[in-house]
N, C-alpha and C positions, 0 to 999 in steps of 0.2 A: 492951515488957514482955509484952504479950499473946502475941506470937510465942514468947518464951522460955518462958512457961508451957505453951503448946501443945507445944513440943519436949520439955520436961521430962515432961509427962504421957505423951507418946508413948513415951519411953524407959522410964518406969516401967511402963506397960501392956505393952510388949513383953517386959520382964524377967519380969513376972508370968505371961505367957502361955507362956513358954519351956518350963517343966516339963510343961505340958499337951500342947504340941505334940510334945515328945520322947516322952512316954508313948504318944501315939497312934501313933507310928511305931516303937515298940519292943514289939510284942506278944510276950509270953513264950512262948506256945504255938505259935509258928510254926516250921515245919520246911521245908527245901528238899528235895524228893524227887529232882529231877534238873535238870540244866542242859543245854540243847541249843543249838547254833549252826547257822546256815545262811548261807552266803555269798550275798549279794544281788548284789554287783557287785565285780568284780576289775579295778582300774585299774592303771596303771603305778606310781602313787605310793601309793594307798590301797586297802584292801579294806573294803567295807561289809558288816557282819554284823548279822543279826537274832539276838538272844540271847533264848531262851525259858527262863523259870525256872518250874518246876512247884512250887507252894507249897501246903502244907496248913496250915490253922489248927486247932489242937487246943484253943484257948483262947477268949477272948471275941472277939466281932466287932471288927475293927479295921482301920484304914488302916495298911498296912505299907509299909516301904521296905526292899528287899533289895539289898545290894551284892554284886556278883559280880566276881571278878578273873580275868584270864587269867594263867596261870603258865607259866614255862618249865620245862624238865626238871630244873633245879637248885632250883626253888622260889621264884624271883624273880618279883615281880609286874610284868607288862608293860603291862596295860591294866586299866581299872576302869570299870564302869557300874553304875547303880542303877535298879532297876525298882520301880514303886509300884502299889498297887491296894488296893481294899477287899475284905476276905475275911471271910465269916461263919464262925461256929463250925462245925467239922466239914467245911467246904468245902475242896475242892482247886481251885486256879485257876492258869491259866497267865498269868504276867506277862511282857510283851514289851518289849524295849528294842532300840535300834539304836545301833551304835557303829562309828566309822571307825577302822581300825587301819592304820598305815603298813605297806606291803607287806613290808618287811624284818622287821618285828616279827611280822607274821602268821605267817610261816614258823617262828618260834621258839615259838609257843604249843603247849604240851603238853596242857594241860587248863584247865578253868574251875572255880573253887571259890567257895563262899559265903563271903563275908568277914563274919563275925559281929562 
C-alpha cells in the first residue's frame, strides 16, 4: 500500500510540475539570429556536425530549448537537434549541439532552420 501511495504521489507531483517546466523552456522573447554548422568528422557512413545556434533573449531570463532542423531543397525535414542553455535578458548566446547525420542524408541538406 505504501508503495502505491508513493507512486501515486510521484505521478501527481510530475503532472503539477509539467506546466512549470514547459514555461521555463518556452521563453517568448527568444529569437534565433543565425545557425551555423561545422563538419567535425566525415566517415564512410556518418558525418558528425557541430551545430551553433546564435540566440538572443529579448524577454525575461530563462532556460531555453531551441530545436533546429536540417531541410532539403524541397522543404522536407531530414534531421533535427535541440540545443539548450540559460540566457539572461538582453543577452546573445551561442548554444552548441552535436549531431550525427548519415552520409547520404548530409549531401541532401540545403539549409538549417529554427523549428518554433
